[in-house]
C-alpha positions in Angstrom: 107.0 116.0 88.8 106.9 112.3 88.0 104.1 111.1 85.6 101.9 108.2 86.6 103.8 106.1 84.1 107.1 107.1 85.8 105.6 106.4 89.2 104.5 102.9 88.2 108.0 102.1 86.8 109.5 103.3 90.2 107.0 101.0 92.1 107.9 97.9 89.9 111.7 98.6 90.4 111.2 99.0 94.1 109.4 95.7 94.3 112.3 93.9 92.8 115.1 95.8 94.5 113.7 95.2 98.0 112.7 91.6 97.6 109.0 91.7 97.0 108.5 90.5 93.4 110.9 89.0 90.8 110.3 88.2 87.2 109.8 84.5 86.9 112.6 82.5 85.3 114.6 85.7 85.0 118.0 83.9 84.4 116.4 82.4 81.3 115.1 85.9 80.2 111.8 85.4 82.0 108.2 84.7 80.9 105.7 87.3 79.9 103.1 88.1 82.6 104.5 85.5 85.1 106.1 86.6 88.4 107.6 85.1 91.6 106.8 86.5 95.0 110.1 87.1 96.8 111.0 86.8 100.5 109.1 89.9 101.6 106.5 89.6 98.9 105.3 86.2 100.1 105.0 87.5 103.6 102.8 90.5 102.5 100.8 88.2 100.2 100.2 85.7 103.1 99.2 88.6 105.4 96.6 89.9 102.9 95.2 86.3 102.6 95.1 85.9 106.3 93.5 89.3 106.9 90.8 88.4 104.3 90.3 84.9 105.8 89.8 86.2 109.3 87.3 88.8 108.2 85.4 86.4 106.0 85.6 83.1 107.8 86.7 83.5 111.4 84.5 86.5 112.1 81.4 84.9 110.5 79.6 81.9 112.2 77.7 81.1 108.9 80.8 81.1 106.6 83.2 78.2 106.3 86.2 77.7 104.0 87.3 74.9 101.6 90.3 74.3 99.4 89.2 72.6 96.2 91.5 71.0 93.7 92.9 72.8 90.6 92.1 69.9 88.3 88.4 69.3 88.0 86.1 67.1 85.9 86.0 68.6 82.4 82.2 68.5 82.3 82.2 71.0 85.2 83.5 73.7 82.7 80.9 72.7 80.1 78.2 73.2 82.7 79.6 76.5 83.8 79.8 77.8 80.2 83.5 78.2 80.2 84.1 75.8 77.3 81.8 77.4 75.0 81.7 81.1 76.1 84.8 81.9 78.1 86.3 84.2 75.5 87.9 87.6 75.0 87.2 89.7 71.8 90.7 90.4 70.5 91.8 92.8 67.8 95.3 93.3 66.2 96.9 96.5 64.9 98.5 95.7 61.6 101.2 98.3 61.9 102.5 97.7 65.5 101.6 93.9 65.3 100.3 94.3 68.9 97.1 92.6 70.1 94.5 94.2 72.3 91.2 93.3 73.8 88.5 95.2 71.9 86.4 95.8 74.9 89.4 97.2 76.9 90.1 99.7 74.0 86.6 101.0 74.2 86.5 101.1 78.0 89.8 103.1 78.0 88.2 105.5 75.5 85.2 105.9 77.9 87.7 106.6 80.8 89.2 109.5 78.8 85.7 111.0 78.5 85.5 110.8 82.3 88.9 112.5 82.6 87.6 115.4 80.4 84.6 115.8 82.6 86.7 115.8 85.8 89.1 118.4 84.3 86.2 120.8 83.5 85.0 120.3 87.1 88.5 121.0 88.6 88.9 124.1 86.4 85.6 125.5 87.6 86.5 124.7 91.3 89.6 126.8 91.0 87.8 129.6 89.2 84.7 130.0 91.3 84.9 130.5 95.1 81.4 129.4 96.0 81.4 126.3 93.7 78.3 124.2 93.4 79.6 121.0 91.8 76.2 119.3 91.3 74.7 122.4 89.6 77.8 122.8 87.4 77.5 119.2 86.2 73.8 119.8 85.4 74.3 123.0 83.5 77.8 123.2 81.9 77.5 122.7 78.2 80.9 120.8 77.7 80.2 118.5 80.6 76.7 117.8 79.4 78.0 117.0 75.9 80.6 114.7 77.3 78.0 112.9 79.6 75.6 112.5 76.6 78.4 111.1 74.5 79.5 108.6 77.1 76.0 107.4 77.7 75.4 106.8 74.0 78.7 104.9 73.5 78.2 102.9 76.7 74.7 101.9 75.6 75.8 100.8 72.2 78.9 99.1 73.6 76.8 97.1 76.1 74.4 96.0 73.4 77.3 94.9 71.1 78.9 92.8 74.0 75.5 91.2 74.9 74.9 90.2 71.2 78.6 89.1 70.8 78.6 91.3 67.7 82.3 91.2 66.7 81.7 93.2 63.5 79.9 95.9 65.5 82.8 96.2 68.0 85.3 96.8 65.2 82.9 99.3 63.7 82.6 101.2 67.0 86.4 101.2 67.4 86.8 102.7 63.9 83.9 105.2 64.5 85.5 106.5 67.7 88.8 106.9 66.1 90.6 104.7 68.6 94.3 104.4 67.7 96.9 101.8 68.7 98.9 103.1 71.8 102.1 101.9 70.1 101.8 102.9 66.4 99.1 105.6 66.7 97.5 104.1 63.6 93.9 102.9 63.1 94.8 100.0 60.9 92.8 97.3 62.7 92.1 93.6 61.9 88.7 92.1 62.4 87.7 91.2 66.0 88.1 87.5 66.9 87.1 85.4 70.0 89.9 83.7 72.0 89.2 81.1 74.6 91.2 81.8 77.8 91.4 78.3 79.3 94.6 76.3 79.5 94.1 72.7 78.6 96.4 69.7 79.4 96.2 65.9 79.3 95.5 63.6 82.3 96.2 59.8 81.9 99.0 57.2 82.1 99.6 57.1 78.3 99.1 59.9 75.8 96.7 57.9 73.5 94.3 57.3 76.3 94.6 60.7 78.0 91.6 62.9 78.8 91.6 66.6 78.2 91.3 68.5 81.3 91.6 72.2 82.2 93.5 74.4 84.6 90.7 76.1 86.4 90.1 79.7 85.2 88.3 80.5 88.5 87.9 79.1 91.9 84.1 79.5 92.2 83.1 76.3 90.5 85.0 74.3 93.2 82.7 75.8 95.7 79.5 75.1 93.7 80.3 71.5 93.1 81.0 71.1 96.9 77.8 72.9 97.9 75.9 69.6 98.9 79.0 68.2 100.8 79.5 71.4 102.9 75.8 71.9 103.5 75.2 68.4 104.8 78.5 67.8 106.7 78.5 71.4 108.2 74.8 71.3 109.1 74.5 74.7 107.5 71.4 76.8 107.4 70.6 79.5 104.9 71.9 82.0 104.6 75.5 80.6 104.7 78.7 81.1 102.7 81.6 79.0 101.4 85.0 80.8 101.0 88.1 79.8 99.2 91.5 81.1 98.4 93.3 79.5 95.5 95.2 79.7 92.2 93.5 80.2 88.8 94.9 80.2 85.3 93.9 82.2 82.2 95.7 82.3 78.9 95.6 86.1 78.8 96.8 87.4 75.4 96.9 90.9 76.6 98.6 90.4 80.0 99.9 93.7 81.2 100.5 96.3 84.0 102.8 94.2 86.1 100.9 91.8 88.4 97.5 93.4 87.7 96.8 90.9 84.9 98.7 87.7 84.8 98.3 84.2 83.4 98.7 82.5 86.8 97.0 84.4 89.7 95.3 83.8 93.0 91.7 84.6 94.0 89.9 85.1 97.3 86.2 84.2 96.7 83.1 83.7 98.8 79.8 82.4 97.5 76.9 83.3 99.8 73.9 81.1 99.5 70.5 82.8 100.2 66.8 82.2 99.9 65.4 83.1 96.4 64.0 86.6 96.5 66.5 87.8 99.1 69.5 88.0 96.9 69.4 91.7 96.2 69.2 92.5 99.9 72.3 90.5 100.5 74.0 91.9 97.4 73.7 95.4 99.0 74.8 93.9 102.3 78.0 92.5 100.8 78.8 95.7 98.8 78.8 97.6 102.1 80.8 94.9 104.0 83.4 94.6 101.4 84.0 98.3 101.2 84.4 98.5 104.9 87.0 95.8 104.7 89.1 97.8 102.3 88.8 101.0 104.3 89.8 99.2 107.5 93.3 99.0 106.1 93.6 102.9 106.4 93.7 103.6 102.7 91.9 106.8 101.9 88.2 106.4 100.8 88.9 108.6 97.7 91.0 105.7 96.3 88.0 103.5 95.9 84.8 103.7 94.0 81.9 101.4 93.0 81.3 100.8 89.3 78.0 99.2 88.3 78.2 96.8 85.3 76.7 98.2 82.1 76.6 94.6 80.7 75.5 91.9 83.1 76.7 88.3 82.6 73.9 86.0 81.5 73.8 84.4 85.0 73.6 87.7 87.0 70.8 90.0 88.0 73.1 92.6 89.7 76.8 93.3 89.6 79.2 95.9 90.7 83.0 96.3 91.0 85.0 98.0 93.7 87.6 99.9 91.7 90.9 101.1 93.1 92.9 104.1 91.8 96.1 102.3 90.7 98.9 104.4 89.2 97.3 103.6 85.7 93.9 104.8 86.8 90.8 103.3 88.4 90.5 99.6 87.6 88.6 96.6 89.0 89.9 95.3 92.3 86.9 93.2 93.6 83.7 92.0 92.0 80.4 91.6 93.8 77.7 89.6 91.8 74.3 88.3 92.3 74.6 85.1 90.4 70.9 83.9 90.9 70.6 80.1 90.9 72.5 79.6 87.5 75.5 77.7 88.7 73.8 75.1 91.0 71.0 74.6 88.3 73.7 74.0 85.6 75.6 71.5 87.7 72.4 69.8 88.7 71.5 69.4 85.1 74.9 68.2 83.8 75.7 65.9 86.8 72.2 64.5 87.3 72.6 65.1 91.1 70.1 67.1 93.1 71.7 70.2 94.5 68.8 71.4 96.7 68.4 73.0 100.1 65.7 71.7 102.3 64.0 74.7 104.1 62.4 73.3 107.3 60.3 76.5 107.7 58.7 76.2 104.3 58.9 72.4 104.3 60.3 72.3 100.7 63.4 71.8 98.7 64.8 74.5 96.4 68.0 75.7 94.7 69.4 78.6 96.6 70.4 81.9 95.0 74.1 83.1 95.3 75.8 86.4 96.0 79.6 86.3 95.1 82.4 88.4 96.4 85.6 87.8 94.4 88.9 89.7 94.8 92.3 89.0 93.2 95.1 88.5 95.7 97.7 89.9 93.3 95.5 93.0 92.5 95.1 93.6 96.3 98.8 93.2 96.7 99.4 95.8 94.0 96.8 98.2 95.4 98.3 98.0 98.9 101.9 98.2 97.6 101.4 101.1 95.1 99.3 103.1 97.7 102.1 102.6 100.3 105.0 103.7 98.0 106.1 107.3 98.9 109.2 109.5 98.3 109.3 112.4 100.6 111.8 115.3 101.0 113.0 115.8 104.6 114.0 119.0 106.4 117.7 118.4 105.7 116.9 118.1 101.9 117.4 114.4 101.8 114.9 112.2 100.1 113.4 109.2 102.0 111.7 106.3 100.2 109.2 104.7 102.5 106.6 102.0 102.1 103.7 103.1 104.4 102.2 99.6 104.5 99.4 99.0 107.0 101.1 97.7 110.1 98.8 94.6 110.2 100.0 93.6 106.6 103.7 94.6 106.8 106.0 91.6 106.2 108.4 92.6 108.9 106.7 94.0 112.0 109.8 94.9 113.9 113.5 95.4 113.1 115.9 94.6 116.0 119.0 96.9 115.7 122.0 97.0 118.1 123.4 100.5 118.0 126.9 99.1 117.6 128.4 95.6 117.1 130.2 95.4 120.5 129.8 96.0 124.2 127.3 93.2 124.5 124.7 95.0 122.3 124.3 92.3 119.6 123.8 89.6 122.3 121.2 91.7 124.0 119.5 92.4 120.7 119.4 88.6 120.0 117.7 88.0 123.3 115.0 90.6 122.4 114.8 89.0 118.9 114.2 85.6 120.4 111.5 87.0 122.7 109.5 88.8 120.0 109.8 86.3 117.1 107.1 84.0 118.7 104.6 86.8 118.2 105.8 88.9 115.3 107.9 88.5 112.1 111.1 90.2 113.0 114.4 91.0 111.3 117.8 91.4 112.9 120.2 93.9 111.3 123.6 95.1 112.6 125.2 96.1 109.3 126.0 99.8 108.5 125.3 103.0 110.5 122.0 103.1 112.4 120.7 105.9 110.1 121.2 103.7 107.0 119.5 100.8 108.7 116.5 103.0 109.5 116.3 104.0 105.8 116.5 100.3 104.7 113.7 99.4 107.0 111.6 102.4 105.8 112.1 101.2 102.2 110.8 97.7 103.0 107.9 99.0 105.1 108.8 97.9 108.6 106.5 99.9 111.0 108.9 99.7 114.0 112.6 99.7 114.6 113.8 98.7 118.1 117.3 100.0 118.9 119.5 98.5 121.7 122.1 100.9 123.2 124.1 101.4 126.4 121.1 102.7 128.3 119.4 99.3 127.8 121.8 97.7 130.2 121.2 100.4 132.8 117.4 100.4 132.9 116.3 97.6 130.5 114.7 100.1 128.1 115.0 100.2 124.3 114.2 102.9 121.7 111.2 102.4 119.4 111.3 104.4 116.2 108.0 104.7 114.3 108.3 104.4 110.5 105.6 106.9 109.4 106.4 109.8 111.9 110.1 108.9 112.5 109.3 109.7 116.2 111.5 107.9 118.8 110.7 107.0 122.4 111.9 104.6 125.0 110.0 101.7 126.5 110.7 99.0 129.0 111.8 95.7 127.5 109.3 93.9 129.7 106.3 95.4 127.9 107.8 95.7 124.4 105.7 93.0 122.9 102.6 94.5 124.4 103.6 98.0 123.1 104.0 96.7 119.5 100.7 94.9 119.7 99.0 98.1 121.0 100.5 100.2 118.2 99.3 97.7 115.6 
């Protein structure tokens, strides 16, 4: 049986082999943590963005979208706190020469405690027929010991992070006996802070150039446009501003394929509300965002909420939607109640009033904000890794199939003439021309039909449409469904309608 690590390697290899993701600059030996989306990958990525945009903007009358610039006035990042406080605590192992985020090492240690608890629960489930899980968790000595241990470490860890106590973080790592995953040693350097923003120069000559930054998040582009959108859109609270865009972080510990990269894309929505109503809307958006994920047909067991132990200085509530990646549950989307911090900061640093006039209260005030923020690349990885499957068929052969949600699949239908003669390719082209206005289609007449089916399974095409001799007799074609491999005939006149119905 393949381990999770083996499975993840297979997923990465599959993504390259079938034209989803390539290592960037590969002919020059590539760049660490930088990837290019290939011909199918860009389609899947665009479909994810479109699905989010429709759910967030098109289906909500009080949410609009913008596309702010990557380059922004440098004072914006001073106001937001990124210049002074956008840091990661880094620690090096002296033996392996590898660098790690100190907070991630401790979080991974806490995850191992969770794994121990779950193993105890699973063992008991198999042992006892009428198993009461809640009672077991409350009474089992080993479970209680691990729960207490986790709570103690979590509380201390949160306090150290809140205090930015780098010496204390190293002390906790040493106390817990955390070892380097590469060398296995505990020979650690001191913890240091590292700013994650990329800087560059803007100006006609180097001597007079100003330092500007590649934005590390898209949210600030929304906040500085709050007044413009509010006035030109005649918006009334509550209302939201959504954006999809690139962001850049100089991640020293970039890893796990496209999960953590230096150049990535975000889908964010800032929802502006009346002060005092932010926690109500925070709960609303928690529920709405989880519904969106589940609407893709991914099993609910693959998701969970994780409330933050340490709140950012600007937040009064925060949770993550975590997904069960091949390397474990990790953050997929963040939902935060950001209070009025951002607008207040930009009002102070810019000298411009960023207020909302409430006609019911007849007063101006700074709205509070609830944020939903999801990484496009992480969503791509979640969908792709969940879809990857190898199954053994009745004849003993192994089928590799990407069970992508049909609404996200890059190619919706493959048009396949049974043979390359007797007018079948020409008829197949007619059907291709008819369908391509509504669906992304692919024509393929190379190799035996069975091999072509397998190729389409591997790239995740939900429907294969085969043209054969009977097509000329009664104008019907064969539809083969990817997941069930069932085949049935349908009239060519209603083919587009049938595909749309199935999707």
